[in-house]
C-alpha positions as CSV (number, residue, x, y, z in Angstrom):
1,M,-1.4,-9.0,-7.7
2,C,1.0,-7.0,-5.6
3,A,0.4,-7.1,-1.8
4,D,1.9,-5.3,1.2
5,E,1.0,-3.9,4.6
6,L,1.0,-0.2,5.5
7,G,1.3,0.9,9.1
8,P,1.0,1.2,11.8
9,V,-1.6,4.0,11.5
10,I,-2.1,5.4,15.0
11,P,-5.2,7.3,16.1
12,R,-4.3,10.8,17.4
13,A,-6.9,13.0,19.0
14,F,-4.6,16.0,19.6
15,P,-3.2,18.5,17.1
16,P,0.4,18.0,16.0
17,A,3.0,20.2,17.6
18,P,3.9,23.4,15.7
19,G,7.0,23.3,13.6
20,W,9.3,25.7,15.4
21,S,9.4,27.0,19.0
22,P,9.5,30.7,19.7
23,D,13.3,30.5,20.4
24,G,13.9,29.1,16.9
25,H,14.5,25.4,17.8
26,R,12.8,22.6,16.1
27,I,10.1,21.0,18.3
28,K,10.5,17.2,18.6
29,S,7.4,15.2,19.4
30,E,7.5,12.6,22.1
31,I,8.1,9.1,21.1
32,D,4.8,7.3,21.7
33,Y,5.2,3.5,21.3
34,S,2.7,1.0,22.4
35,R,1.5,-2.4,21.5
36,G,-2.1,-1.6,22.4
37,P,-5.2,-2.0,20.3
38,E,-5.1,1.5,19.0
39,K,-2.6,0.7,16.2
40,T,-4.1,-0.2,12.9
41,W,-2.5,-1.9,10.0
42,V,-3.8,-1.7,6.4
43,Y,-3.4,-4.7,4.2
44,G,-3.5,-4.1,0.5
45,A,-3.4,-6.0,-2.8
46,L,-3.2,-4.2,-6.2
47,R,-4.5,-6.1,-9.2
48,V,-2.1,-4.8,-11.7
49,R,-4.0,-5.6,-14.9
50,D,-6.9,-3.2,-14.1
51,G,-5.6,-1.1,-11.1
52,Q,-8.3,-2.4,-8.7
53,Q,-7.3,-2.5,-5.1
54,I,-8.4,-4.7,-2.2
55,T,-7.8,-3.4,1.3
56,M,-8.4,-4.6,4.9
57,T,-7.6,-3.0,8.2
58,A,-6.4,-5.1,11.2
59,S,-5.2,-4.5,14.7
60,S,-1.9,-6.3,14.1
61,R,0.3,-7.9,11.5
62,N,0.4,-11.7,11.9
63,S,-0.2,-14.9,10.0
64,V,-3.9,-15.3,10.9
65,L,-4.8,-11.8,9.7
66,Y,-2.7,-12.3,6.6
67,Q,-4.5,-15.5,5.8
68,Q,-7.9,-13.6,6.2
69,F,-6.6,-11.1,3.8
70,L,-5.6,-13.8,1.3
71,Q,-9.1,-15.1,1.6
72,L,-10.5,-11.7,0.6
73,V,-8.1,-11.7,-2.4
74,E,-9.3,-15.1,-3.4
75,D,-13.0,-14.1,-3.1
76,A,-12.4,-11.0,-5.2
77,N,-10.8,-13.1,-8.0
78,P,-13.1,-16.1,-8.4
79,T,-11.4,-17.7,-11.4
80,G,-7.8,-18.5,-12.5
81,E,-4.6,-18.7,-10.7
82,I,-3.5,-15.8,-8.4
83,W,0.1,-14.8,-8.2
84,I,0.9,-12.5,-5.3
85,V,4.1,-10.5,-5.4
86,T,5.1,-9.6,-1.8
87,D,8.0,-9.2,0.5
88,N,9.3,-12.0,2.7
89,L,7.8,-10.9,6.0
90,S,7.6,-13.8,8.5
91,S,3.8,-13.9,8.4
92,H,3.9,-14.3,4.6
93,N,6.1,-17.4,4.8
94,S,5.1,-18.9,8.2
95,L,4.3,-22.5,8.7
96,S,0.6,-21.8,9.2
97,T,0.5,-19.6,6.0
98,R,2.2,-22.3,4.0
99,A,-0.3,-24.9,5.3
100,W,-3.2,-22.5,4.4
101,L,-1.8,-22.1,0.9
102,E,-1.7,-25.9,0.4
103,D,-5.5,-25.9,1.0
104,H,-5.8,-23.0,-1.6
105,P,-3.8,-24.2,-4.6
106,R,-4.9,-21.2,-6.8
107,I,-2.8,-18.8,-4.8
108,H,1.0,-18.6,-5.3
109,H,3.6,-16.4,-3.8
110,A,6.5,-14.6,-5.6
111,F,8.8,-13.0,-3.0
112,I,10.8,-9.9,-4.0
113,P,14.5,-9.7,-3.0
114,V,15.4,-8.0,0.3
115,G,16.0,-4.3,-0.2
116,A,14.1,-4.1,-3.5
117,C,10.7,-2.8,-2.4
118,W,10.4,-0.7,-5.6
119,L,9.7,-4.0,-7.5
120,N,6.3,-4.2,-5.6
121,L,3.8,-1.9,-7.4
122,Q,1.8,-1.8,-4.1
123,E,4.3,0.6,-2.7
124,G,3.4,3.2,-5.4
125,W,-0.3,2.7,-4.6
126,W,0.4,3.3,-0.9
127,R,1.8,6.7,-1.8
128,I,-1.5,7.7,-3.5
129,F,-3.5,6.1,-0.7
130,R,-1.7,8.1,2.0
131,K,-2.4,11.4,0.2
132,T,-6.1,10.4,-0.3
133,A,-6.9,8.8,3.1
134,L,-4.4,9.8,5.7
135,A,-2.7,13.1,4.9
136,G,-3.5,15.9,7.3
137,R,-6.1,13.9,9.2
138,S,-6.4,13.0,12.9
139,F,-8.3,9.9,13.8
140,A,-10.0,9.4,17.1
141,N,-10.1,5.6,17.0
142,P,-9.4,2.6,14.7
143,D,-13.0,2.7,13.4
144,D,-12.2,6.1,11.8
145,I,-9.1,4.7,10.1
146,T,-11.2,1.8,8.8
147,Q,-13.8,4.2,7.4
148,A,-11.2,6.4,5.8
149,T,-9.5,3.3,4.3
150,T,-12.8,2.0,2.8
151,L,-13.8,5.4,1.4
152,A,-10.4,6.1,-0.1
153,T,-10.2,2.6,-1.7
154,T,-13.7,3.0,-3.2
155,Q,-12.7,6.4,-4.6
156,L,-9.4,5.2,-6.0
157,N,-11.0,2.1,-7.5
158,A,-13.6,4.3,-9.3
159,R,-10.8,5.8,-11.4
160,A,-8.4,2.9,-11.5
161,R,-6.2,2.2,-14.6
162,P,-3.8,-0.6,-15.4
163,W,-0.4,-0.3,-13.7
164,I,2.8,-0.5,-15.5
165,W,6.2,-0.8,-13.8
166,G,8.6,2.0,-14.7
167,R,8.4,5.4,-16.2
168,P,6.7,6.3,-19.5
169,A,9.1,7.0,-22.4
170,P,10.1,10.6,-22.6
171,P,8.4,12.6,-25.3
172,T,10.1,12.6,-28.7
173,R,12.1,15.8,-29.2
174,Q,10.9,18.0,-32.1
175,L,13.8,18.9,-34.3
176,R,14.1,22.5,-35.4
177,R,13.5,23.2,-39.1
178,R,16.7,23.0,-41.0
179,Y,17.3,25.4,-43.8
180,V,19.6,24.6,-46.7
181,Y,21.4,27.7,-48.1
182,I,22.5,27.5,-51.7
183,L,25.2,29.8,-52.9
């Protein structure tokens, strides 16, 4: 499985600023940073063999919530070992997460190198998810983000296919018919 976090997704109850001002200058939106409960993170794990996705929304990104997410992954995969490909975020490799993993010997981590996010197939699924659940929408509160996440995950899982890393081979080029002229 490939796992990663998306976010923060911030609720916004006002329309975005128009692209250009009347005098021709680009309008810059105000920087709005807060650590309040309004931010929502989306945890996701892609089961590569069949394309099924597990998602969970959370108010922050820490070890406790990551362990809750790992429990969801374990519950969704009742048999066999589970290898999770993920980045080396501190919550993925913290002392409490390592202690939790000792109590759950079926789950193993495989960390991708720093700066090689394209090795994690979850990143490609996030692109599809953003277009399905988040693009062009304004959310009033975190519950709306959770609802959109659940709905989009259900819809995308309904038409899931196995994921393959890389591009498909280019189509073979049809050669033109060659004529042989005899003199």
